N, C-alpha and C positions, 0 to 999 in steps of 0.2 A: 479516531479510526476504531471501528469494532469489526473484528474478523472471526470467522468460524472456519475451521479446517476439517474436512472429511477426506481421509486418504490424502491425495495430493491436490485436491480442489479446494480453493479458498473463496468464500463469499462474505459479504458484509456491507458496511456503510462507511463512507469517508466524509469528513467535514473539512472543507478547505476555507481558510479565512484570508482576506476579507471575503464576506459573502458576495460582494459585487463581482467576484471572479466567476461565479456561477459554475463551480466545478464539484460541489458537494453532491452526494447521491450514492447509488448502489455501486459496489465494487465487486469484481470477480477476477480470479487468476488461478495460478498454480504454483506449487512448490516443487523444485527439483534440486535435490541435495540440500544445500543451505541457502538457496536463492529463491526469493519470492518475486514472481513477476505478476504484477497486479495492474488492472485497467480500471479507470473510473472516468467519469464525465470529462471529456475533452483532454484527457491525459492518462498517465499511468506511471509506473515506477518499477525499477528492478532493485530489490533490496537484499542485502546479505544479512542473514539471521545468525546472530551469535548470542546464545543464552537468552536473556530477556531483552535484547536490543536488536533493532533493524536499522541499517544504515545504507544509503545509496543515493541515487539521483532520479529525479522525475524525468519524464520524457521531454519536458520543457527545459531541462537543464538545472533545476534547483536542487541543492543538496538537502536531503531529508534524513532525519534521525528520530527514531521512536524508541520508547522504553516501556515495557509492560508495567502496569500499576499493580 
């Protein structure tokens, strides 16, 4: 996932594996407080941001965890 934030608006790209799920592509969303709500092809997620980590659930029910490199 590569994201860029300008004010409260977030845009970028998401890569979802396996590729056969066909969910990779552009992403867009917004930040309110410490919550990132993001949409991407066929799904999206609500993630709580704490420091360099984002944790939450996809709209399909999968648990997600990301850490900044």
